[in-house]
Every structure is written in structure tokens, then in C-alpha cells.
C-alpha positions in Angstrom: 15.7 34.6 -77.3 14.5 36.3 -74.2 11.2 36.5 -74.3 11.0 38.2 -70.9 11.4 39.2 -67.8 9.9 39.4 -63.6 10.7 40.3 -60.3 9.5 40.0 -57.0 10.4 41.6 -53.9 8.6 41.6 -50.3 7.1 44.1 -49.2 9.0 44.1 -46.4 12.2 46.9 -46.6 14.4 47.2 -43.5 17.0 49.9 -43.5 20.8 50.2 -42.4 19.1 52.5 -39.4 16.8 49.8 -38.7 19.7 47.0 -38.3 21.9 49.6 -36.2 19.2 49.1 -33.5 19.7 45.6 -33.3 23.4 45.0 -33.8 26.6 46.9 -33.4 26.4 48.6 -37.1 26.5 51.9 -38.3 24.4 53.0 -42.0 27.9 54.8 -42.6 29.4 51.6 -41.6 27.4 49.4 -44.1 27.0 51.7 -46.9 31.0 52.4 -46.9 32.1 48.6 -46.6 29.5 47.4 -49.4 27.6 50.1 -51.0 24.3 48.7 -49.5 21.5 51.3 -48.1 18.6 48.5 -47.3 17.2 45.2 -48.0 14.0 43.2 -48.5 13.3 40.8 -46.1 10.6 38.1 -46.4 7.6 38.0 -44.5 6.8 34.9 -41.8 5.3 32.3 -43.9 6.5 33.9 -47.9 9.0 31.0 -48.8 11.3 30.9 -51.5 8.9 29.0 -53.9 6.1 32.1 -53.0 8.7 34.8 -54.6 9.8 32.6 -57.5 6.1 32.1 -58.5 5.6 35.6 -58.0 8.5 36.6 -60.0 8.0 33.9 -63.2 4.1 35.2 -63.4 5.7 38.4 -63.5 8.4 37.3 -66.6 5.2 35.6 -68.4 2.9 38.4 -68.2 6.0 40.2 -69.9 6.3 37.8 -72.3 2.1 37.4 -73.1 2.2 33.8 -72.3 0.8 31.8 -70.2 2.1 28.9 -68.1 1.0 25.9 -70.6 3.1 27.7 -72.7 6.5 26.9 -70.7 7.6 23.4 -70.6 11.2 23.9 -68.6 11.7 25.9 -65.4 15.3 25.8 -64.1 15.4 27.2 -60.6 18.6 28.8 -58.9 18.1 29.0 -55.1 20.4 28.1 -52.0 17.1 28.6 -49.5 14.9 26.0 -50.5 11.6 25.3 -49.0 12.6 21.7 -48.7 15.2 19.7 -49.3 13.2 18.4 -51.4 11.4 18.1 -53.4 12.6 20.9 -55.5 11.5 24.0 -54.9 11.2 24.3 -58.9 8.1 21.4 -58.9 6.4 23.6 -56.0 6.8 27.3 -58.4 5.7 24.4 -61.7 2.7 23.0 -59.1 2.0 27.0 -57.7 1.3 27.7 -62.0 -0.7 25.1 -62.7 1.9 23.5 -64.8 1.1 19.5 -65.4 4.1 18.9 -67.8 7.5 19.1 -68.5 10.2 19.0 -66.0 11.6 21.6 -63.3 14.4 21.7 -60.7 16.8 23.4 -59.0 20.1 24.8 -59.5 22.3 25.2 -56.4 25.6 27.4 -57.1 24.6 30.3 -54.9 25.1 33.8 -56.0 26.5 32.5 -59.1 23.1 30.2 -59.4 21.5 32.1 -61.8 24.7 31.9 -64.4 24.4 28.4 -63.7 20.4 28.5 -64.7 20.7 30.5 -67.3 23.6 28.0 -68.7 21.8 25.3 -68.1 18.2 25.4 -69.5 20.1 27.7 -72.8 21.7 24.2 -73.1 18.7 22.4 -73.1 16.9 24.8 -75.1 19.4 24.6 -78.4 19.4 20.2 -78.1 15.7 21.0 -79.0 14.1 19.3 -76.0 12.1 22.1 -74.4 10.9 24.9 -76.6 10.6 27.8 -74.4 12.3 27.9 -70.3 11.4 29.7 -67.2 14.6 30.6 -66.1 14.3 32.0 -61.7 16.7 32.8 -59.1 14.9 33.1 -56.0 16.1 33.9 -52.0 15.3 34.2 -48.8 18.6 34.7 -47.2 17.2 35.9 -44.1 16.7 32.5 -43.0 19.8 31.4 -42.8 21.8 34.7 -41.6 23.1 34.6 -37.8 21.5 38.2 -36.9 24.1 39.0 -34.4 26.6 38.5 -36.8 27.2 42.3 -38.2 29.7 41.0 -40.9 27.2 39.3 -42.5 23.2 39.4 -41.8 24.0 43.4 -42.8 24.4 42.2 -46.4 22.1 40.0 -48.0 17.9 40.3 -48.6 15.1 38.5 -50.3 14.0 38.2 -53.7 13.4 36.9 -56.9 13.7 37.5 -60.8 12.9 35.5 -63.9 13.6 35.7 -67.3 11.3 33.2 -70.0 14.1 31.8 -73.2 12.7 30.4 -76.1 14.4 28.9 -78.7 14.5 30.2 -82.0 16.5 29.7 -85.1 19.6 32.4 -85.6 22.3 32.9 -88.2 24.8 31.7 -85.2 26.1 35.0 -85.4 27.4 37.2 -82.6 24.4 39.2 -83.3 22.6 36.8 -82.5 19.8 37.7 -80.2 19.6 35.3 -77.2 21.8 33.8 -74.8 25.5 33.7 -77.1 27.7 32.2 -74.8 28.3 30.9 -70.9 31.2 30.0 -68.6 30.4 28.5 -65.8 33.5 27.6 -63.8 33.8 26.4 -59.7 36.5 25.3 -57.2 35.7 23.7 -53.6 39.0 24.5 -52.3 37.7 27.9 -51.6 35.0 26.3 -49.6 35.9 27.9 -45.7 35.4 31.2 -47.3 31.7 31.4 -47.9 29.5 28.9 -46.9 27.0 27.4 -44.6 27.8 25.4 -41.6 25.1 23.2 -41.9 23.0 20.4 -43.7 20.9 17.6 -43.6 24.0 15.2 -43.6 26.2 17.3 -41.7 24.7 19.1 -38.6 20.8 17.9 -39.4 20.4 21.5 -39.0 19.7 24.5 -41.6 22.8 26.7 -40.1 24.1 30.2 -40.6 25.9 31.4 -43.6 29.9 32.0 -42.6 32.2 34.4 -45.0 35.6 35.0 -44.9 34.8 38.5 -47.2 38.4 40.0 -47.5 39.0 36.7 -48.9 36.1 36.6 -50.6 36.9 39.7 -52.3 40.6 39.1 -53.5 39.4 36.3 -54.7 36.7 37.9 -56.6 37.8 40.0 -59.2 40.4 37.9 -60.5 38.2 34.5 -60.8 35.4 37.5 -62.7 38.0 38.4 -64.7 39.1 35.5 -66.1 35.7 33.8 -66.6 34.6 37.5 -68.2 37.4 37.5 -71.2 36.4 34.1 -71.5 33.0 34.6 -72.4 33.7 37.7 -74.5 36.2 35.6 -76.5 34.0 32.4 -77.0 31.5 34.8 -78.6 34.3 37.3 -80.5 33.6 39.6 -78.8 35.9 42.3 -76.5 34.3 44.4 -73.4 33.8 47.8 -75.8 30.7 45.5 -77.2 28.8 45.4 -74.0 25.9 47.9 -73.7 25.5 46.9 -70.1 27.4 44.9 -67.9 25.0 43.5 -65.5 26.9 41.7 -62.3 25.9 40.4 -59.4 25.3 42.6 -56.9 27.4 41.1 -54.1 29.6 44.3 -53.1 29.8 48.0 -54.7 33.3 47.8 -54.9 33.6 44.4 -56.3 31.2 46.1 -59.2 33.4 49.0 -59.7 36.8 47.1 -59.3 35.1 44.9 -62.4 34.1 48.1 -64.5 37.2 49.4 -64.2 39.4 46.0 -65.4 36.5 45.7 -68.0 37.1 49.6 -69.0 33.3 50.4 -69.1 32.1 53.6 -67.7 29.3 54.2 -64.6 26.6 54.9 -67.1 26.7 51.2 -68.5 26.7 49.3 -65.2 23.5 48.6 -64.1 24.0 48.8 -60.0 21.4 48.2 -57.6 23.1 47.0 -54.6 21.7 49.9 -52.8 18.1 49.0 -52.6 18.4 45.4 -52.9 21.6 44.2 -51.5 22.9 40.9 -52.0 20.1 38.4 -53.0 22.1 35.8 -54.4 20.9 33.7 -57.2 18.6 36.4 -57.6 20.6 39.4 -58.1 20.8 39.4 -61.7 17.5 39.1 -62.5 15.9 41.8 -60.6 18.5 43.8 -61.8 17.7 43.2 -65.2 14.5 43.9 -64.6 15.2 47.4 -62.9 17.3 48.1 -65.9 14.0 47.3 -68.2 12.2 49.6 -65.6 14.7 52.5 -66.3 14.2 51.7 -70.4 17.8 51.2 -70.1 18.7 47.6 -72.0 16.9 47.7 -75.7 16.7 45.5 -78.1 19.6 44.3 -79.7 21.9 45.3 -77.1 24.7 42.8 -76.1 24.2 41.9 -71.8 27.3 40.7 -69.8 26.4 39.4 -66.7 29.0 37.8 -63.9 28.8 36.4 -60.7 30.8 34.5 -58.0 29.1 32.3 -55.0 29.7 30.0 -52.0 32.0 26.9 -53.3 33.7 28.9 -55.2 31.3 28.2 -57.8 31.4 31.5 -60.5 30.7 32.5 -63.6 29.2 34.5 -66.9 27.0 35.1 -69.6 26.4 37.3 -72.8 22.9 37.7 -73.9 22.0 39.8 -77.1 19.0 41.5 -75.3 
């Protein structure tokens, strides 16, 4: 079950108007194509591990737990502090944990769904009792700030859930993660990728994206995996209380809501204020919905995401 949810955003807010002073763009151009109005950017020296640690502490506080109560950290990020060790182990050290296990998941924007599925599997196996599932990114560090088609779309931030293993009756009314479905297809690599890496260029590289191609694939692939997750749980879209999608583009969010016949008042959208924070977007949106007193105990939450690779997936949680 979900014991707590936390989030962290850097202090610096960059509006569309501020970006328009640096690149050939405008507030109207960005909003029409993405729905984004602003984004948060990490401070100089502020690392992904710092963001992840702050989100983790917030989730632990929400759960009423201490770091010593956690025995697993699964951190989703495409912008790690180092090639190795994993950013999760940095968070483990920051929290003062000297037990359990910590590792990273790299599935780009789908990372949180992948991390959730991984942690849930470990908890179900009995190997661990409580897990921190974190999504954290400093995407501002891999953006080409002269490419207006990509630099306007992304931001930094982090979010986290505390999951706890608990015996349940085994029905779709159980609390916690009901089902997760994850998929990938490497043939789509050239549509969304970073043009660098230790083995290829020995550089960090910059994010590159064929936006129209990604959009065309997204709704089809996401619709299929969402239906697969609902079918596996014996549920339908009509049973969903809250739809919390990856915050990539408002048009994709709207298209998915239409596909599922979900009214806008049951869709959580934070893209206007957060932009695309990759693996952090879903937990950030969850925390935002909780703060707005939307998500309540016992309600069904549907999450989905697609990222570079392509990777994609969907999860259902009974809150």
C-alpha cells in the first residue's frame, strides 16, 4: 500500500517570457504546442541526488516514518549524478541508511512506472518490507538551450512514494499497486534520445527529439498498455477515479483522456507549471493532486508514461 507521497521543486522558476528573451520563441508558441507556462530549474551545484533526497524526506514525513524504516530505494532518473555509483546510493547515504538496497532505473520518462513495478515486485516477493520509489531529474543539464523545439519543454524536480508490503484479500479492491504493465521497443530510438554517452562519445550530450513522430506514437502505444493494465485488474476506465499521466504535452494528455472517455475534472494535469520533468512528472502530479485534496483513500488512480527508447507503461494504484 501507499504510505506517503512527497515532492520537491527547485527554487528557480523560469517562465515562457523569460525563455523568449534567450531563444526564438514566445509564450503563445509554447503554450499552444505544449500547454507549458513555466518550469523549475535546478540551482548551480544542485544535484539530482539532492532533489531526490528532498522528495524522499517529504514522502517519509508524509508517511510518518524514518529512513531506518525503509529497506529498498528504487530511483528512476535519466540524469544521474555520476555514471556510477547509482544516484539511489547517494540518496541512501544522504538519508543515513546503512542497510537494505538502493539502485537506479533508467527508462527516461517511463522511469517512475518502471520503478514502481520493480519495487512492487520486490515487496510482493517478501524480500523487502518498505520501499522508497523516487523519480528525480535535472533535465536542464542535458538540454541544448539554442534548440527551441526541445529546451522549452523540460524542467527539473523530484517526487517519491513510500510503499509498504501488506497482506490484502487479493481483489481489485485491494489498496496499493494492483497491476503494472511495462513495455519497450528500441526501434524507435532515433525519435527521442540523447546524442552522447560514456561508450559512444565520452560526453554527456544533448536531448534530441522528433516531436511529431513521438506524438503520433504516444497515444496509440499508451492506449494499448492502459487497456492491458485495466483488463489485467478486471477493471474499466469507468472505474478510474483519477487519471495521472506523464506530463509531456497537454495535447497528449487530452487525447488520452478522450480515448478513455474520462472527463477533464478526473484528469490531473500539472504540465503548465512543471513542464516535462521526465521520471519525476507522475509523482510530482500525485503530490499536487493530494495537496488539492483530490486523491482520497480507496480511490483508483491510473498512471501512464512513455519515454525515449521507446519505453512505456501503465500502473493502477488503489490509494
